[in-house]
C-alpha positions in Angstrom: 2.3 -7.5 3.6 0.3 -4.3 4.1 2.9 -1.9 2.8 0.7 -0.5 0.0 -2.4 -0.6 2.1 -0.8 1.4 4.9 0.0 4.2 2.5 -3.7 5.0 2.6 -3.6 6.1 6.3 -4.5 9.8 6.4 -5.8 9.9 2.8 -9.2 11.1 1.9 -10.8 9.0 -0.9 -14.2 7.8 -2.0 -15.5 4.4 -1.2 -15.2 3.4 -4.9 -11.6 4.5 -5.0 -10.9 2.5 -1.9 -12.6 -0.6 -3.4 -10.6 -0.2 -6.6 -7.3 0.3 -4.7 -7.9 -2.9 -2.8 -8.8 -4.8 -6.0 -5.5 -3.5 -7.6 -3.7 -4.9 -4.5 -5.0 -8.4 -4.9 -8.2 -8.2 -2.8 -11.7 -9.3 -3.7 -14.1 -6.5 -4.6 -16.2 -5.7 -1.5 -19.3 -6.2 -3.7 -18.4 -10.0 -3.9 -18.8 -10.3 -0.1 -21.4 -7.8 1.0 -24.8 -6.6 -0.1 -25.5 -2.9 -0.6 -27.2 -2.8 2.9 -24.2 -4.5 4.5 -21.9 -2.0 2.8 -24.0 0.9 4.1 -23.8 -0.6 7.6 -20.0 -0.7 7.3 -20.0 3.0 6.2 -22.2 3.9 9.2 -19.9 2.0 11.6 -16.7 3.4 10.1 -15.0 0.1 9.4 -14.9 -2.4 6.5 -13.0 -5.6 5.8 -11.5 -6.9 2.6 -10.5 -10.5 1.9 -7.1 -11.1 0.2 -7.0 -13.3 -2.9 -3.5 -14.5 -1.9 -3.8 -16.2 1.5 -1.1 -18.5 2.8 -3.2 -20.0 5.6 -6.3 -22.1 5.8 -8.0 -19.5 8.0 -9.5 -16.4 6.3 -7.5 -13.3 7.1 -9.2 -10.0 6.4 -7.7 -6.5 6.1 -9.8 -4.1 8.2 -9.9 -0.4 7.3 -11.2 2.1 9.9 -12.3 5.5 8.6 -14.3 8.6 9.1 -17.0 9.6 6.6 -17.2 13.2 5.5 -19.7 14.9 3.2 -20.1 13.6 -0.3 -19.1 10.1 1.1 -15.4 11.0 1.3 -13.6 8.6 3.6 -10.6 9.6 5.7 -8.6 6.5 6.4 -7.5 6.3 10.1 -6.2 2.8 10.6 -5.5 -0.5 8.7 -4.9 -3.9 10.3 -5.2 -7.6 9.6 -7.1 -10.2 11.6 
C-alpha cells in the first residue's frame, strides 16, 4: 500500500511538496487536520501523519513520515510507516 510513499525515503523536499505528493496519492491535505501551530509542532518534532482517503477499516489508519529539517525548511525523509 505504501509503494509510492516509500519512494520518498532519502529524498529532500519542502513541506508543501510533501503535502502535495500525499494529496496526489489519495491522502487528505494536512491543512484539513491540523492548524498552523500544530503543523509547526510536527516540524519541530520531526514527524507528521497523513490520513488516507481510501481506508478499508473502521479504525483510522495514518501514514507517519519521519524527517529531519534542514535550512530553508527542506525536509529529508527518513522513515515512513502506518499505524
